[in-house]
C-alpha positions, 0 to 999 in steps of 0.5 A: 353571111359575114361581109367586109367593106373597103372604103376607097375614098372620102372627101368633102363635096362642095356646091358646084357653083358659088353660093351665098356666104351668110349666117342664118338663124335657126328656129326654136324647134330647130334649136331644141337640145333633143335634136342635137344629134344625127338621124341615121338611115340605110337606103338599100337599092337592088340595082345600080351600075357597078363603079358608077353609082358613087361617082354619079351621086357625088356629082348630083350631090354637088349640084343639089347643094347649090339651091340647098346651100345651107346644108354645106355650112356648119352649126354655130352658137351666136355670141351676139348679145350674150349668145344663145341663138343656134345658127347655120354659118353658110360657108360652102365648106361642103358635106362628107361623102365616102365611097366604098365597096363590099365583097359580096352581092346584096342577095348574099346578105338578103338585101339586109331584110332580116329580123335582127334589126337595125341596131346590129354592129354590122351596119356600122360598116355601111355608115360614113366615118372619118369626119370627126371634128368637122361638125357636118350637117350631112354625111353620106356613104355609098357602098357598091355591091358586086351585084351592081346594087348599092346601099346609101348610108346617111347621117343627117343633122336633125337640127337642120332638117326634119324627116320631110325636109331630109327626104325632100333634099335626097329626092332633089339629089336623085333628080340631079342624078337622073339629069333633071336640071332643077328640083321639082320642089324648089327649096325655100332658102330660109323660113325659120323666123316663124318661131324664133323665141330664145331658148333658156341660155343654159340649154344652148350648147352644141354638144347638148343631146338630152335634158334628162338627168336620170338614165334608165337601166332597162335593155330594149330588144329589137323586133321587126313586125310585118303587117300586110295591107289586107290585115290593116284594111280588115282592122279598119273595116272592123272599126268602121262597122262597129263605130261608124268612124273611119281611121288611118292606117297609122292610127290603127297600127299605133293603137295595136302596138300600144295595146299589145305592148301594155298587155305584155308589160303588165302581164309580166309585172303586176306592179305596173298595173294602174300605172299611167302610160303615154303614147307620144308621136310627132305631127307635121305642123307646116299647115298650122303656121300662120300663114302656112309654111310654103312648099319647099320648106325643109326645116323642123316643124312638128309637135308632139301629140301625147295620149295618156291612159291607165295601163290597166284600162288600156290593156283591157280596151277595145281597139276602136276605143284606143283609136278614138283616144288617138284621134281625140289627142290629134284633134287638140294639136292645132290649139296646143301647137299655136299656144306653144308658138305664142308662149314659147318654152319657159325654163320652169316649164316641162318641155313637151319635146323632151318628156322624161325617158321612162319604160311607161312612155312609148314613142312612135314615128311614121316614116312611110309618108316622108318621101324616103321610099321615092328617092331614085338615083337613076335605077329605081326607088329603094327596096327598103329604108332602114332606120338605125336605132336612135337611143338605147333607152327610148322605147320606140317604134317606127312605122315604115313600109315593107320591102318591095314588092310587098305591100303593107307596114313594117313596124321597127321596134325597140320598145320592150325588155327581153322578159316582155319580148315574146309576150309582146310579139304573141299579142301583136300576132293575135291581134292582127290575125297571124 
């Protein structure tokens, strides 16, 4: 069903109390060019109170920005000593909030639970607009539907928060909305000095979004793939019984995805046989910092884990063997992250955070444990959270959760061209037993 959205008001929301005026340095991970973009998400809530939701969230946002005052500031590049340091100017200028109304119920649009994925233009109306040129760290739109349900559309600067950090802040907003005076997790005002080696100066540009010089010309197709808890548990038991090793749900789902995508691609294109392929995912490293970063840290602290294989070998591998490859790569993370922290990134080095974009590299992110699914503004947790496609040229998948009340994983993928799409889906369905 087509629907329309009327944006009724838009404004800057400032902290409700006076907050410190300061300029804070970001870490080298915060400053990575690949993070100079907004992460975009939709949070779909079945229940609310019509004409009250946006007002309540606006008030809660203003309260949460007091302990999280850097989010109400602006990014800048230092001009001291030749410049090159990305900073946050804590000015209390505020974040952007749009209030909107839709002309239908959420039921009429199936709660945005469909298979046309998160790259549809129809989602544009649910994301905030009107803040061009303000260089905001957070933009939010609250769209209320006639049924009382609502959708929160968010654009969050990845330079200021990673997924865990942004979910921590949104949970604090939810607590303020529910009348809780202080966040259950006290935010660490700043702890970005765990890694502050300077990046090569020519990389320091607020408008830089990628270090890639060659743009691939493939067109990625979207697919949502639902895998229920009993199917995941069955695969985990098979691995346990055949190898004696246990594995996580993420490891088994990542292995299934990587195998099936590779099989689909090389079956359709024999020239891709014996090609080196990579699986890349990003792991939380808060516990690997010495001393470990305190609870409440909301900056970026993660590192890429890369698994490589021959496409031919991978396509014919057993699931248990690929899970073992993923586990072995994860086991190397502490040393690789520690070395990166000590050595930094030199200009002639290959940047581990920005591997060349290629059809042979698959990126996968785990979202189910970040905390977005627990954000409660007073009417319960969201039915589901929809990530919006970040790049049209990055073969990627997000491991999310199934819309309530279902239990399991939703794979949200943009990872194959149209010629490989149906074969890819068929391989997945066969492996998970559908």
